[in-house]
C-alpha positions in Angstrom: 8.0 -19.4 -11.8 7.9 -20.7 -8.1 5.6 -18.9 -5.5 7.9 -17.0 -4.2 7.1 -14.0 -4.9 9.6 -11.9 -3.0 12.5 -10.9 -5.3 10.1 -9.6 -7.7 7.7 -7.2 -7.2 7.5 -4.9 -9.8 8.0 -1.3 -8.5 10.5 -1.8 -5.4 12.6 -4.7 -7.7 11.9 -2.3 -11.0 15.7 -1.0 -11.2 16.2 -4.6 -11.5 15.1 -5.8 -15.0 14.1 -2.2 -16.6 14.2 -3.7 -19.9 12.8 -6.7 -19.5 9.8 -4.9 -18.2 9.2 -2.8 -20.6 9.5 -5.7 -22.6 6.6 -7.6 -21.8 4.3 -4.9 -21.3 4.7 -3.5 -24.4 3.6 -7.4 -24.7 0.7 -7.1 -23.1 -0.9 -4.4 -24.3 -0.3 -5.8 -27.8 -2.3 -8.5 -26.9 -5.5 -6.3 -26.1 -4.6 -5.0 -22.3 -5.3 -0.9 -22.4 -5.5 -0.9 -18.6 -3.0 -2.1 -15.8 -3.5 -2.5 -12.4 -0.3 -1.8 -10.0 0.0 -2.5 -6.3 2.0 -0.6 -3.6 3.0 -3.0 -0.9 4.9 -2.0 2.1 5.1 -2.1 5.5 7.3 -0.4 8.8 10.0 -2.6 8.4 12.7 -3.9 5.4 12.3 -4.4 1.3 11.8 -7.6 0.4 12.1 -7.2 -3.5 8.3 -6.9 -3.4 7.3 -5.2 -0.3 9.3 -1.8 0.6 9.5 0.1 3.0 7.3 2.7 5.0 8.2 3.5 8.2 7.6 7.6 8.7 5.6 7.3 6.7 7.3 7.4 2.9 8.8 5.2 0.3 12.6 6.0 -0.1 13.9 7.5 -3.0 14.9 5.2 -4.9 11.2 3.1 -5.0 9.9 6.7 -6.1 12.4 6.5 -8.7 11.5 3.0 -9.5 7.8 4.1 -9.6 7.9 7.2 -12.3 10.0 4.8 -14.0 7.3 2.1 -14.3 4.7 4.4 -15.0 6.4 6.0 -17.9 6.8 2.5 -19.5 3.7 2.3 -18.8 2.9 5.1 -21.3 5.0 4.4 -23.8 3.5 0.6 -24.1 0.2 1.8 -25.0 -1.6 1.4 -22.1 -4.6 4.3 -22.0 -5.1 4.6 -18.2 -3.8 2.6 -15.0 -5.0 1.7 -11.4 -2.6 1.6 -8.2 -3.9 -0.3 -5.3 -2.6 0.0 -1.8 -1.5 -3.4 -0.1 -0.5 -2.6 3.4 1.5 -5.8 5.1 2.0 -6.8 8.7 1.2 -4.7 10.9 0.7 -1.6 9.2 -2.6 -4.3 7.3 -5.6 -2.9 9.2 -7.9 -5.8 8.0 -6.1 -7.9 11.0 -5.7 -4.7 14.3 -7.0 -5.5 17.1 -7.2 -2.0 18.0 -7.2 0.9 16.1 -3.1 2.5 15.3 -2.6 6.1 15.3 1.0 6.0 14.3 0.0 3.2 11.6 -2.8 5.0 10.1 -0.9 8.0 9.6 2.2 6.0 7.8 -0.3 4.5 5.6 -1.9 7.6 4.9 1.9 9.3 3.6 1.8 6.1 1.6 -1.3 7.2 0.1 -0.2 10.9 -0.6 3.0 10.5 -1.6 2.0 7.4 -4.4 -1.2 9.7 -5.4 1.3 12.1 -6.1 3.4 10.3 -8.3 0.9 9.1 -10.6 -0.7 12.1 -11.1 2.2 13.4 -12.1 2.8 10.8 -14.4 0.4 11.5 -17.7 -1.9 8.4 -17.0 -5.0 8.1 -16.7 -5.6 7.2 -13.2 -8.2 5.6 -10.6 -6.4 4.7 -6.5 -7.6 1.5 -4.6 -7.2 2.7 -1.1 -7.0 -0.8 0.6 -6.9 -3.5 -1.5 -10.8 -5.6 -0.9 -10.6 -3.3 2.0 -14.6 -2.5 2.0 -15.2 -3.9 5.6 -17.3 -7.0 6.5 -20.5 -6.2 9.2 -19.2 -6.4 12.3 -15.2 -5.1 11.7 -14.7 -2.0 13.9 -11.7 -1.5 14.1 -11.4 -2.4 9.6 -14.3 0.2 9.4 -12.7 3.1 12.1 -10.1 3.1 9.3 -11.8 2.7 6.2 -14.2 6.1 7.7 -10.6 7.6 9.1 -8.7 6.9 5.1 -12.1 8.5 3.2 -12.9 11.0 5.5 -9.5 12.7 4.9 -8.9 11.5 1.3 -12.2 12.8 0.3 -11.3 16.5 2.0 -7.5 16.9 0.7 -8.4 15.4 -2.6 -12.2 15.3 -3.5 -13.6 11.7 -5.1 -13.1 12.3 -9.1 -9.9 10.0 -8.8 -10.6 6.9 -6.3 -12.8 3.6 -6.3 -12.7 4.1 -2.3 -12.0 0.3 -1.2 -12.5 -2.2 -3.7 -15.1 -5.3 -2.6 -14.5 -8.7 -2.9 -15.9 -12.3 -1.5 -18.2 -12.4 -0.2 -19.2 -8.9 -1.9 -22.9 -9.0 -1.2 -21.6 -9.5 2.2 -20.0 -5.8 2.1 -22.3 -3.8 0.5 -24.6 -2.8 3.6 -21.1 -1.2 5.3 -20.6 1.0 2.4 -23.4 3.9 3.5 -21.3 4.3 6.7 -17.9 4.0 5.1 -18.5 7.0 2.9 -21.5 9.1 4.3 -22.8 11.4 2.3 -20.1 11.4 -0.6 -19.7 7.9 -1.9 -16.6 7.6 -5.1 -18.5 7.7 -8.9 -17.9 4.4 -9.6 -17.2 0.8 -7.2 -14.5 -1.8 -7.8 -14.9 -5.7 -7.3 -12.8 -8.5 -7.9 -14.2 -12.1 -9.1 -12.9 -15.5 -7.9 -15.7 -18.0 -9.0 -15.5 -21.1 -6.8 -19.0 -23.1 -8.3 -20.3 -25.1 -5.2 -18.2 -23.2 -2.4 -18.7 -19.5 -3.1 -20.3 -19.2 -6.0 -19.9 -18.4 -9.8 -18.0 -14.7 -11.1 -22.1 -15.0 -12.7 -23.5 -15.1 -9.2 -20.9 -13.0 -6.9 -21.6 -10.3 -10.0 -26.0 -10.6 -9.7 -25.2 -11.1 -5.6 -23.5 -7.7 -5.5 -25.4 -5.5 -7.7 -28.6 -6.5 -5.8 -27.1 -5.3 -2.8 -26.0 -2.2 -4.6 -29.5 -1.7 -5.0 -31.3 -2.0 -1.5 -28.9 1.1 -0.4 -29.7 2.9 -3.4 -26.7 3.0 -5.3 -26.1 3.3 -8.8 -22.4 3.8 -9.4 -21.1 1.8 -12.6 -18.9 -1.0 -11.4 -14.8 -1.6 -12.3 -14.4 -5.4 -11.9 -10.0 -5.2 -11.2 -9.6 -8.4 -10.5 -10.6 -11.9 -11.9 -9.0 -15.4 -12.7 -5.8 -14.8 -15.3 -7.1 -15.0 -19.1 -10.8 -16.8 -17.8 -12.7 -18.3 -20.4 -15.4 -19.0 -17.6 -15.0 -15.8 -16.1 -15.7 -13.7 -19.1 -18.8 -15.6 -19.7 -20.1 -15.3 -16.0 -19.0 -11.8 -16.0 -20.6 -10.7 -19.9 -24.1 -12.6 -18.8 -24.2 -10.8 -15.3 -23.6 -7.3 -16.8 -26.1 -8.0 -19.3 -28.8 -9.2 -16.9 -27.6 -7.0 -14.5 -27.9 -3.8 -16.4 -25.2 -2.3 -14.9 -22.1 -1.1 -16.7 -18.8 -2.5 -15.9 -16.5 0.0 -17.4 -13.5 -2.4 -18.0 -12.3 -5.8 -16.6 -8.4 -6.0 -15.0 -7.1 -9.6 -14.1 -4.8 -10.9 -12.3 -2.1 -13.2 -12.5 -3.5 -16.6 -11.1 -5.2 -18.9 -12.9 -8.4 -20.8 -11.6 -6.9 -23.9 -11.1 -3.0 -23.1 -9.5 -0.9 -23.5 -6.7 0.4 -20.2 -5.7 -2.4 -18.4 -4.1 -0.9 -14.6 -4.5 0.7 -15.1 -8.3 1.2 -18.4 -10.5 1.7 -16.8 -14.0 5.1 -14.4 -14.7 4.4 -12.4 -17.6 0.5 -12.2 -17.5 0.3 -11.3 -21.5 -2.6 -13.6 -22.7 -6.4 -12.0 -22.9 -7.9 -12.8 -25.0 -11.0 -15.1 -23.0 -11.7 -11.3 -22.2 -11.5 -9.5 -24.7 -14.0 -11.8 -27.4 -16.4 -10.8 -23.8 -16.1 -7.4 -25.6 -13.7 -6.9 -22.3 
């Protein structure tokens, strides 16, 4: 596999290889993976094979059919649950906005509502990540406004029981102090962190987890955690997260891996298909 992801998006390109995808899902489930994280990449522009056109606030009928069929295969393969994460790209990505764009916000919100309906009707247990790694860092006022607006709209429409809100990544502890402003008096009942350790740079997975736990304690958040992304089948990450969960005494409900190696060559993904899970299974995840 090279580093070109665009032709291979599992939602946008599902209809190109449904048999292959179904078989690979079965292999993943038999290898111990019982939960799956599915990214929804979208933007205002043509489909790329991975990124879907969301112009007007809706994915087209072919992409909806693909997502529906993919979820059916996930269920048939024996997965217990899915998490669907929203990955708005290019102009739709609010983390790059200089000013708040109401039109693009409405487009993203429309996709969230549409995709949630498809997922909720799949028969699978599910959670939603409203913006991948979207918990805002300190000082990001436009990003913070986006999160606050989306959280309030989502809460009013659907409640908060089926979402982690906005997942957090490095530096996680630096994003925690903004959470009360994002969520107000109604935070999600579970939070999600993504752990990619780089010893000597941003810390090990153990250090990242413990820093997040301490920061959450400081704001009075006691929610359990989902580890939504980690290096692929990585024994160092597995051991560090296992130890941190025990030392912090903050439950980890489950862990899903991302198909990228600790010393991989590609920035987005470099393992296809991501079947092996024995490192995390051996650590109790």
